[in-house]
C-alpha positions in Angstrom: -55.4 -177.5 103.3 -55.0 -178.9 106.7 -56.8 -177.5 109.8 -53.6 -175.8 111.3 -53.7 -173.7 107.9 -57.4 -173.1 107.8 -56.8 -171.6 111.7 -53.9 -169.9 111.2 -54.9 -167.9 108.1 -57.5 -165.6 109.2 -55.6 -165.0 112.3 -53.2 -163.5 110.2 -55.7 -162.0 108.5 -57.2 -159.8 111.7 -53.7 -158.4 111.9 -53.3 -157.1 108.5 -57.0 -155.4 109.2 -55.7 -154.1 111.9 -52.8 -152.7 110.7 -54.3 -151.1 107.8 -57.0 -149.4 110.5 -54.3 -147.9 112.5 -52.8 -146.5 109.6 -55.8 -145.3 107.1 -55.5 -141.5 108.0 -51.6 -141.9 107.6 -50.3 -139.8 104.4 -46.9 -140.4 104.7 -43.9 -141.8 106.8 -43.8 -138.1 108.8 -47.4 -139.0 109.6 -46.3 -142.1 111.0 -43.3 -141.5 112.8 -45.1 -139.0 114.6 -47.5 -141.2 116.1 -45.3 -143.6 118.6 -48.1 -145.3 119.7 -49.9 -146.2 116.2 -46.2 -146.9 115.5 -45.6 -149.5 118.5 -49.4 -150.9 117.4 -48.6 -151.3 113.6 -44.6 -153.1 114.8 -47.0 -155.4 117.0 -48.9 -156.9 114.7 -46.4 -157.1 112.0 -44.9 -159.4 114.5 -47.5 -161.1 115.0 -48.2 -161.6 111.1 -44.7 -163.3 111.3 -44.5 -165.1 114.1 -47.8 -166.8 112.9 -46.3 -167.0 109.1 -43.1 -168.9 110.3 -44.6 -171.3 113.7 -47.8 -172.0 112.9 -48.4 -172.3 108.9 -46.9 -176.1 108.2 -43.8 -176.0 105.9 -45.7 -177.9 102.9 -48.4 -175.1 103.0 -45.5 -172.6 102.5 -43.5 -174.8 99.5 -47.3 -174.9 98.3 -47.9 -171.4 98.3 -44.2 -169.9 96.9 -45.2 -166.6 95.9 -45.6 -165.4 99.3 -42.4 -164.3 101.0 -42.7 -166.5 103.9 -39.0 -166.0 104.5 -38.8 -162.2 103.9 -42.2 -162.0 105.9 -40.2 -163.6 109.0 -37.1 -161.8 107.9 -38.8 -158.1 108.9 -40.2 -160.0 112.3 -36.4 -160.8 113.2 -35.2 -157.5 112.3 -37.7 -155.9 114.1 -36.7 -158.4 117.6 -33.1 -158.3 117.5 -32.7 -154.6 117.0 -36.4 -153.0 118.2 -34.3 -149.8 119.7 -33.1 -149.2 115.8 -36.6 -150.4 113.8 -36.3 -148.1 110.6 -39.3 -146.5 110.5 -38.9 -146.0 106.9 -38.9 -149.9 106.4 -41.6 -150.7 108.5 -43.6 -148.0 106.5 -42.4 -149.4 103.0 -43.5 -152.9 104.0 -46.8 -151.7 105.2 -47.6 -149.7 102.2 -46.0 -151.5 99.5 -46.7 -155.4 101.0 -49.4 -155.3 103.2 -52.4 -155.1 100.5 -50.9 -158.0 98.4 -50.5 -160.3 101.4 -54.0 -159.9 102.3 -55.3 -160.9 98.3 -53.1 -163.5 98.3 -54.2 -164.5 101.7 -58.3 -164.3 100.5 -57.9 -165.8 97.6 -56.1 -169.0 99.5 -59.2 -168.8 102.1 -61.5 -168.0 99.5 -60.2 -171.1 97.2 -60.4 -173.0 100.7 -64.3 -172.1 100.9 -64.7 -172.7 97.4 -63.8 -176.4 97.7 -66.4 -177.4 100.2 -69.7 -175.9 98.0 -71.5 -178.5 96.2 -71.3 -178.6 92.3 -74.8 -178.7 92.1 -78.2 -178.6 94.1 -80.9 -181.2 94.0 
């Protein structure tokens, strides 16, 4: 994994962790809709996650890890940016409750794999 990707993945995790922290007490889409400050913070961090995924990760890396739906991540960013006044809470809520955990697991796995690559096989 090249340096650019090594630096970007932890940044993506920071934004995912922030979103999960913001929504930890959210039990329904109604809860999510009521708190516009939290909703704005979530949307901002989704944007950052999408931008980092699209602009900072290399194309080779994304091809090698095609199980992560990189185009859909960036597609969400485009929907938010180009139709901000009409962001559908349901779409964002479904993303953060259904998809974010899986993305976090995938990225955690990639980082763990990277860290294990540099561990000695045996100790003298």
